[in-house]
C-alpha positions as CSV (number, residue, x, y, z in Angstrom):
1,M,-71.4,-48.9,-130.7
2,S,-68.1,-50.7,-130.8
3,M,-69.5,-53.5,-128.7
4,S,-71.6,-54.6,-131.7
5,F,-69.8,-53.5,-134.8
6,A,-67.4,-51.0,-136.4
7,Y,-64.1,-51.8,-134.8
8,G,-63.3,-55.4,-135.6
9,T,-65.1,-58.6,-134.4
10,P,-67.1,-58.0,-131.3
11,D,-66.8,-60.2,-128.2
12,R,-70.3,-60.5,-126.8
13,A,-69.2,-62.1,-123.5
14,E,-66.6,-59.3,-122.9
15,A,-69.1,-56.6,-123.9
16,I,-71.6,-57.9,-121.4
17,A,-69.0,-58.2,-118.7
18,T,-67.9,-54.6,-119.4
19,L,-71.5,-53.4,-119.1
20,H,-72.0,-55.2,-115.8
21,E,-68.7,-53.7,-114.5
22,A,-69.8,-50.2,-115.6
23,I,-73.0,-50.6,-113.4
24,E,-70.9,-51.8,-110.5
25,L,-68.7,-48.7,-110.9
26,G,-71.8,-46.4,-110.8
27,I,-72.3,-45.7,-114.4
28,N,-76.0,-45.5,-115.0
29,F,-76.5,-43.9,-118.5
30,F,-76.1,-46.0,-121.6
31,D,-76.6,-44.8,-125.2
32,T,-77.4,-47.0,-128.2
33,A,-79.0,-46.8,-131.6
34,E,-80.9,-49.1,-133.9
35,V,-78.3,-48.5,-136.5
36,Y,-75.5,-50.0,-134.4
37,G,-75.3,-53.4,-135.8
38,P,-77.9,-52.7,-137.1
39,F,-80.2,-53.7,-134.2
40,E,-77.3,-55.7,-132.5
41,N,-76.4,-53.1,-129.9
42,E,-79.9,-52.8,-128.6
43,T,-80.2,-56.6,-128.4
44,L,-76.9,-56.7,-126.5
45,I,-78.0,-54.0,-124.0
46,G,-81.2,-55.9,-123.4
47,E,-79.4,-59.2,-122.9
48,A,-76.8,-57.6,-120.6
49,F,-79.3,-55.8,-118.4
50,K,-82.3,-58.2,-118.3
51,D,-81.6,-59.4,-114.8
52,V,-79.8,-56.3,-113.5
53,F,-82.5,-54.0,-114.7
54,R,-85.2,-55.8,-112.6
55,N,-83.4,-54.7,-109.4
56,K,-82.1,-51.3,-110.5
57,R,-84.9,-50.2,-112.9
58,D,-85.1,-46.7,-111.3
59,Q,-81.3,-46.3,-111.4
60,I,-80.4,-47.2,-115.0
61,F,-81.1,-45.0,-118.0
62,I,-81.0,-46.1,-121.6
63,A,-81.1,-43.8,-124.5
64,T,-81.6,-45.0,-128.0
65,K,-81.6,-43.3,-131.3
66,F,-83.9,-44.2,-134.1
67,G,-85.4,-42.8,-137.4
68,F,-83.0,-44.6,-139.8
69,K,-83.9,-46.4,-142.9
70,I,-82.2,-49.7,-142.8
71,E,-82.1,-52.1,-145.8
72,D,-80.2,-55.3,-146.1
73,G,-78.3,-54.5,-142.9
74,K,-77.2,-51.1,-143.9
75,M,-78.4,-47.6,-143.2
76,T,-79.7,-46.1,-146.5
77,G,-81.3,-42.9,-145.2
78,V,-83.6,-41.6,-142.6
79,D,-87.2,-42.4,-141.8
80,S,-88.9,-40.3,-139.1
81,R,-92.4,-40.8,-140.4
82,P,-94.9,-41.2,-137.5
83,E,-95.7,-44.8,-138.5
84,H,-92.0,-45.7,-138.5
85,V,-91.4,-44.0,-135.1
86,K,-94.3,-46.1,-133.7
87,E,-92.8,-49.3,-135.3
88,V,-89.3,-48.9,-133.9
89,C,-90.5,-47.8,-130.4
């Protein structure tokens, strides 16, 4: 979460380098959510892992949380309607 927002100005290059180092150290589970940013953290994870993931697809696990109602860049509630779940997945 803090790689995309919440604790000051994020440094994208540093965040990607940190994610790559985590993989090198054997960390293989990464948690994100559409509300982190919003949407920025999932984009960051995708960017960081796009090349790595091809070679380690069976070794890296990504969990994401969804079901939020996001308006004008802010979470305004929840939305777990089936059509919204399909949309965000």
